[in-house]
Steps between C-alpha positions, in 0.01 A plus 500: 500500500750370242692734282718435191826703465703468192848640480589507130782549431697494824760778454873518593583145387632349174211395265127506543347336808116493570389423851123440566408502871161408659465705825255449781497704819835656372676165498613326178312175482607400149777601253587438137841584350507535125768534249306696227734468201611212280841527356576153358883454535468135540324472169759731335775256600359194318696381188789733561869408538575441878753785525223746403380464863803708617377792286119467516420396866679800675250719319228357716581761763679829510593485863614134544635420152823362647305246696346366176853500338621282781200265494523458126885449497462235776234319308719490180811414711319191622392405148843563350702359792743801499750586767539852655833630639521652841504859368191424298309404813632809689416739227152344458442539866617863493265581223198334653591625852538862373140474344353356816651768727387770262148358488472488881622854530258619237207316663551630848565869423278546186230257501425393868634817682247754362216311661641595841414862414125418456263740665375228732826533693498871564411463858802264564768674708762375247322644193696826506825291460345279235370765255824694425686171456259288292286742306477366138798617299556795738597345828859553626555128531332426171730736317802351672385143400455618147874594492598179664302310233719668239804351672350150458429570139861599449607162644256332275673675197834390622404131564213443252572754224144640499167478682233397446532211271866429529622231276802407701372188670534177295488132560885479518569814712488873429611677196567806729843491655685703756851642486689647797375859414139389477528310825642786683230730368225260600638462848509881534133550379373220727673682792299807404175304517599343828569852633140594415375195699713585799436869496113505423339156515677381811711783648753245613778288345363207284685250715330632820154465336556146364633392846148548649355150521194517722199731523588601859833625374331678217276690750813577705674628187207722412521667846808680383372849386702471173382157408145582591512801264632296212275421210462132615440625850220732383355221297513265813323759720236580233427122448443449870278811542308432180455129570683358198621216724141383516407556145515255203568161653565271208470116458807451730654260250817601323704393193851576377669360192835618635739745318845647466670171400866436517729278309486224763120488482431679827252786506510815717113493514380160589231296336219352702134488598384625845167405659405532865853616590668194339720525196506216257689412183368662183384279205403679188301201389241600761411816321169514310323787324121530528271682265142444634460886547746601236422610138667200353374180323615150598371163524666414835445640846867584569834443345872493579674783298675259269155393386357839521264647240438870429183540294312822575119477526353839606137372496549226761244512779579548871840647431648841599874498424759464222722349770524124555505364842822323586489266816756300679376157614166635422544795753523872465850625603647850536823577331741801519748644755315379800484138366877519424591628838289243678631212287864632544428517877605876533490545880345842526222425249432170669457669839277764342291227343467329834343823653306643203450222238496572129353857515532798274773634733689172510501478117636854464757450785625188332542685177707767667708248692573305188604822321759563762625140515527492122695834483757347725512184285546701171824635653624145574427384138670798341813439710506125395513577124830428337528720179769266366278187490213416256142617542361277227549142380419336158147441402355161393277494179312192640183521701340245726116505474439663833643818678392637838628836627406595862610807669389774733392844366453799737138398558559129536503163318565524118497184285550437133411150357587426137453193275715480198464285185734508202671810638161689512296597801198274518353652820621780734322565832579753753375560867582835634519612867174711483323209338549322825399791722241660287339191381121450479308210645576142392286193432441449875396876522805573716565870486852616394742648760399853455131411504550322821696787637228744428204301628418597862668848467317771702477828324467839682342644197411313171536832323859506602598128513872574579522175696433311173777682318742426786423130460525492120820697490658289769500224241668740240282383202652485155191453278698535163684177597170346633316518180797400280 
């Protein structure tokens, strides 16, 4: 007998997500992911001066506002043809990297972690270790993570001025600068955060952890009593016992725009598209947005963002989401830390993927791996800054008719596309990471990545569908961005 289960709204995530499940014999046979609020930022942007994008678009989201600043600035940089000095690139990477690290930390300890204390797991031998550490806002590890998060906020203040909605990132560099005193302070605070990682998340030096490059070496590392009792060790043991390595297999196609660009044009996070284990060159012209099941009116089946239209139509039939459905080469793709680690060919994550595929565990593990890699990279970027050199170059007052700003937010691919006429925005379109991952079906009725990951999930009890929550949160949805 079929049963309909509606989770509305899903808690412990940014914004409002509605998930409708069709369940038969305790197995999810259909799923619908719905963004349930229209915010209209793309319409707000029309007819404004282009530089207004730097102020308005970061307000799309309170937890990844820097990512929107970076995307907007890159779109305007392309349109204006400005140059950025090396310090400008370094500072931009520091500001964005700090936000990403802070987001990953917050997600693991405050959003995903509490599900490990669900009553379903009381019979697990490891439960008595999990509960005192990950209990919501009371766990020992949670409280330590809260203090560590304050360190990252302090760094954000030093490099970005404020958060959220820093106005430091511009098409010609950053208006925030760093003198020797600020640089020294930022290095010290970052060392405090790294100490948290080494003492609690890992219980080993960061370099030792990052030296692990195969799953066999990871299992060997976990055999050490100290490592096994670390927060990541507890998470690993829980995931294996709870079956997170078998939950939430997504489309197995991955996309990254690349991010953390340097003056010479190289990127620390690589751009690319991965399908069937093969990584190919990324081409933004192959992106299309579909609206067959979205509350929008249009005369065409799908559009590239530069030709995008955002006309809300709440009475449209056969629709269930305020989210458009982005596709790459007509296919659903997963974006986020797992996609970035795969396309950047990170050895440990690649070996984990070989064994477990794109599961809820692999997604979360990739997020933690990226957080530690990025923490190390932040230290490198701070050291490279030369306080005696410029952080900002001169701005042009001329605009080409098109600007495209692509970057990687904490949750994945973020793109801003702008058309400019007579120094006014003629069209502004945005595709956010959770628009990719939480998208509804498209014209071909292909489910979005979350919908695909949920279908086939076996529930121990539909009255306590914790398996569904693990899968949803493994994508770390940001619905405020999604319904921009």
